[in-house]
N, C-alpha and C positions, 0 to 999 in steps of 0.2 A: 504494500500499500504506499502511496507517495506520501512523504512527510507533509507536504502542503495541504493535502486533504485532512490531516489530523488537526490542523489549526482551528481554534475556536471561531475565529472570524472567517474561515473559508466558506461556510454556507452563504454569507453575504457576498463573498467574491463571485460565487455562482450566480447569484441574482444579478450582480453587475455585468458579468460576462454575457448572460442571456438577455439583459436589458438592451444591449447593443444589437443582438440578433433580432430581438423583437422590433426594434427601430427599423432595421434593414427590411424586416419582413413586410411591415405596413408601408414603408416609404416606397418600396419597389411596386406594391400593388396599387397604392393610392395615387401616384403621380400620373397614371394614365387617365384618370378621371378628369384631370384638369388640362389635358393635352390634346383633346379631341380637335380642336380648331387648328392647332399647329400641324398635327398629323394629316388632317383632311386635305391640307393643301397639296400633299403628295399621294395621299390614299383616298381617292374621291368617294368610295363606299362609306367612309366615316363621317361624311357630311350629314347622313341620316341619324337621327337619335334613335330609331328603331334598330338600325344596324349596329350602332355603337352600344346599345343596350344588350344586344346579343353577344357582343364581345366581352362585356363586363360580366354577364350571366354565365358565360362559358367556364370562366375560372370558378365561379361559385358551384356550378353543377358538378364539375370534376373534383373540386375541393370536397364537396359534400359526399360524394360516392367513396372518396378515398379515405375520409376521416375516421370511420369505424375500423377500417382495416389498419390505418396508421396507429390508432389507439391500441389495438390488438398487438401490433408489432412492438409498440413502445413498452408493453407489459412484459415482453419476452426477449428483448435484445439489449445490447449495450446502447443506452440513450445518448451517450456522448457522440458516438459515431453516427447515430441516426440524425442527431442535429447538425453535425458538421457536413454530412452528406446532403441533407436537405438545403442548407445554406449555399452549398457550392452549386447545386443544380439550379435553384431559382436565381441566383446571381448571374450564372451563365445564360440563363433565359432572358434576364433583363438586358444583359450585353448584346444578345442576338437580336432583340427587339429593335435595337438601333439600326439593324441591317434590313428590317422588314420592308418590303415594297408593295405588298398586296394585302387585301383584307384577309384572305385565307392564311397567309403567313402570320399575321397578328393574332388571328383566332387561334390558331394551333399553338403558337408559343404561349398565349395567355392560359390555354388549357394545361399545357405542360407545367406551367407555374402552379396551377391549382394542385397538381400532383405533389410537387415538391414542397409547397408551403404546407400542405395538410400534414406532413410528417412532423412538423415542428411543434405545434402547440401542445398536443397531448404528452409528448416526451418531455418538454420544458416544464410544464405545470406539474407533472407527476414527479419529475426529478426534484423541483423545489419542495413539493409537499413532503418528499421523503427526507430532505434536509432539515425541514421545519415541521415538527410533528405536533404542533398545537398552539402554543401561546402566542407566537408571532407570525403565524401563517398567513392571516389576512394582510398584515402589513407587507410581508415578503412578496406574496402574490400581487398585491397592489402596486408595489414599486416595479415589478416586472412589467405589469400592464401599462405603466406610464411610458415604457419604451414603445409600446404600440401606438399610444397618443402622439408621442413626439414624431414617430415615424409618419403618422397621418398628417401632423402639421408641416413637416418638411416636405412631404409628398405634395402638399397644396401649393408649393411653389414651383411645381413642375412646369406650368405654363410660363412663368416668369424666367425660369432658367432657359427653356426652350427658345424664348424670345431673344434672350441675350447670346446664346450659342446656336443650338439647333435641337430639335427633338431627338435626333439621332445621337448627338454627342451626349445629351442628358442620360439616355439609357446606357451609353457605353461607359460613362464614368461611374455611375451608381452600381453597375454590374461589376466592374473591376474592384471597387471598394469592398463589396461583399465577398468576392473570392479571396482577397488578401486577408480579410478579417477571420476567415476560416482557419488560417494558420494559427492565429492567436488561441482559438479555441482547442486546436490539437494540443497546444503546449500547456494550457492552464486548466481546461475542464476535465473533471473526472466523474465517473459513475459512482452512485452511492450505494448500489447493491453489492453485497458480499459475495464471494464465490459460491457459498451455500445456497444463496438465493437465485443465482443464475442457472440457466439450464445445463445439464450435464454435457461437457464438452466432448467426452468420449463416446456418448451414446451413438449408435448406428443411425443412418439416415431414416430408415423405416421406423425405428423406435421414436426418433425425434418427431417425425411427421405425425405418427399416432398420438404421441403425447401432446403435440401441439394442437391437434384437432379436438382432443378431449378437453384441453384447457379452454379453448375458445367456446365449446359448447357449455361448459361449466360456467365460464364467466357471463356469457349471454343469458344463461338460465337464472343465474343469481340476480342479474340486473333487471331483466324483463319481468321477473316475479316480485319485484320490489315496488310497492305503490309510491313510496317517497321518491324513487328515481323517476317515475313517470311524471310526478309532479314538478320535479326539478327540470325534467326534459321539456315540460310544457312551458314554464315560465322563461326558460333560456331561449327556446325557439320564438317565443312571443316577443322577447326583447330584441332577438336578432333581426326581426323584420325592420324596425326603425334603424338598428344599428347599421345594417348594410345599406339600407336606403339612404341614410345620411352620407356615408362614405361615397357611395357611387353617384348619387344624384343631387345632393344639397348644393354643390357649386353651380350646377345647371339651374336649380330652382331659384336661388338667390340672384343669378344673372338675369333670369327672365322676370321675376317679380319685382326686382329693384331697378331693372334697366341699366345695369352696368356690364362691363366687360369681364370675361372669364379671368383675365390677369388680376382683376380686383376681387371678383367673387370667390375664386378659389381660395386664397388666404383667409378671407373672412369666414368662409364655411368651415374650413378645416382648422384654423387657429382657435377660433372661438369654442368649438367643440373639444379640441385637443387640450387646451390649457385648462378649461374648466373640468375636464375628465381627470386630468392630472391632479387637480385640486381635490376632486371627488374621491380618488382612490387614496390619496394622502390623508384625507380626513376619515374616510370610510374604513380604511384598514385598521388603524389604531382605535377608532370608535367601536368597531365590531369586536376586535380582540379583548378590549376592556369590558364591554357589555357582555360578552360571552363568559367572563369570569363571574359575573353575578347572575346571569340567566343564560341557560344552554341555548336558548333561541335568540340570543343577541345578534348573531350574524344574519339570521333570517330576518329579523326586524330591521336591520340596517339596509339590507338588500331591498326589502319592501318599501322602505322610505325612498330609495333611489328610483324604483319603478314609478312610484307616485309622482315624483318631481318631473318625470318624462312625459307624463300624460298631458299637462297643460302646454308643455313646450312643443309637442307635435301639433297641437290646435294652432298655436302662434306661428309655427313654421308654414302650416298650410294656408292660413288665412291673412297672415300679416303682409303689409305692403310698404313698410318703412325700415330704414336702416336700424332704427332703435329696436323695433320688433324682431328683426333678423338676429341681431347680436344678442338680445335678450333670450330669444328662444334657443340660440346655440349654447349660450352659457348655462341655462337652466337644464337643457338636455344633457350637456357634458357632466354637470355636477351629479345628476341622477344615475347617468350610465356609469360614472366612476364608483358610486357607492354599490351599484349592483355588480359591476365587473370585478371588484376586489374581493367578492365573497362567493363567486360561483364554485370555485375549486374548494374553498374552506367548508361551504355548505355540503358539497359533495362528500368531502372527507367524513362528515357527520353520520352518512348513511351507507357508505361504500368503503370497503377495506382497501388497503394500499395495493393489493394483488390485482385489483380489477379497475382502478382509477383511470388508467390510460384508456382502457376500452370504454369505460363510461363517458369520459369526456369526448372520445372519438364519436360515439352515437349522438351526444349532445350536438357536437359540431356539424355532424351530417344533417341532422334535422334543422338546425339553424341556418345552414347554408342552402338547403333545398327550399325552404320557405323564403329565405332572403333572396334566392335566385329568381323565384317566381315573382316576388315583389319588384325586383329590378326590372325584369321584362315588362311587368304590368305598368310600372311607372314610366318606362320608355314609350309605351303606347299612349299613356295619359299626356305625356309631354308633347307628343305629336298633336294632340288635340287642345293643348293649352290648359290642362286640368291636373297638372301634377300636384298642386297644392292640396286638392280634395283628397288624393291618395295618401298623403302625409297625415291629414287630420283623421282619416278613417283608422289609422293605426292605434290611436289612443284607446279606443273601445276594447281592443284585445288585451291591452295592458291592465285594464280594470279587472278583467276576469282573472288574469295571472296573479295580481296581488291578493285577490280574495282567496284563491287556491293555496298560494304560498303561506297565508297566515292561518288557514284552517286545517290543512292536511298535514303539514311538516311537523312532526313532533319528535325531535332528537332526544336521545338520552345521553350522548357523549359528544366531545368535541373532535374526537379522532377515533373512528371505528377501526378496531383491529380485526385480524382473521378470526380470532376466537370470539369477539363480539358478533361478528357476522354469522358464524355457525350457530351460536346461541340464539340469535334472533331468528334464524331460519327454523330451528328446532321448535321455538315458541310459536311461530306461525303455523308450523304443521300440527302442533298439539291443539292449538286453538281451532284449526280447521276440522 
């Protein structure tokens, strides 16, 4: 075992290392949403919001299909190399986007990015959850999530950078940065699992395959038979609709509703939500950690507050027509999303043991991406009719249902469910049945 891994502060170094990966993850996917006009000058198909929506949705459909598989993989392999490989692939795709000359090439590359980026989140969050087993988990997850928000904010300047250089050079440089950073992870990132927890290295291929399939079946059975997991799945998916919609379409919505250029609308849309989300997780993480010391539902209550803040913000986004309303909606949405986002994995840890958390988060990501992809396509059609704002306002009603279910169904008994807790819970459920 490497001596660095034994240091008391090393878990926080893991968070710091993965924070930069999270930034690159969202930056590379976000900047495309602000660069449609620049790219359309060379790729005429992208002039259509419907066609552009298809490109954005392609990433999400593929990401969604791959998420449960990536979660299952993350539970069974060395997560360090999974994260490193994922970063290298999506950074290479970003680099290659700068050489794209047709709609088909952009579409295919965006789909490949969906595969590679899907491998990252379940592995990263389950690795952090293994390094932080309870007391500071919400804070650690929250800090990691701020990397996503920072990447979203930096990606919002894609149109500005493309105007100064070119959209091709923008993709080239951001791709190169990611590939180089992968070398840093190779040197300093380490897996948390011990040798006894890893799959047997000397097992035959047939035994490994049989064992793997049995493990997958067991994991899915444990998860899909858990009512609490279905509730978590619902409120996660419900929040994914506005989450992905703001990432993919909020710059376009602000540009049209405020009558401003994308160079201005992009930063307004991404910076307001990103900075306020940053504040949200930095407040929501410690708040949930401290609240959970006094009440085991503290993290659930914190998440519910976040969802509740997002409800009026979506109505403001949909029907607001002033700069003040746009910024206010973005700030309110970001604060709520940060409170929610900092507590997804910590809440999951209260109902799912460490053995199955990657698989669980993968399934959550899949459902969130599928419904987010549908919303992205739908909003693209509404944008062509000038009714995108109505679509944003409609999302608020789903969040109302999500909050009610979250508060009434979820009844945790621990902050960090162990394998023994999961087995005891399963026996109790069978006995009651």
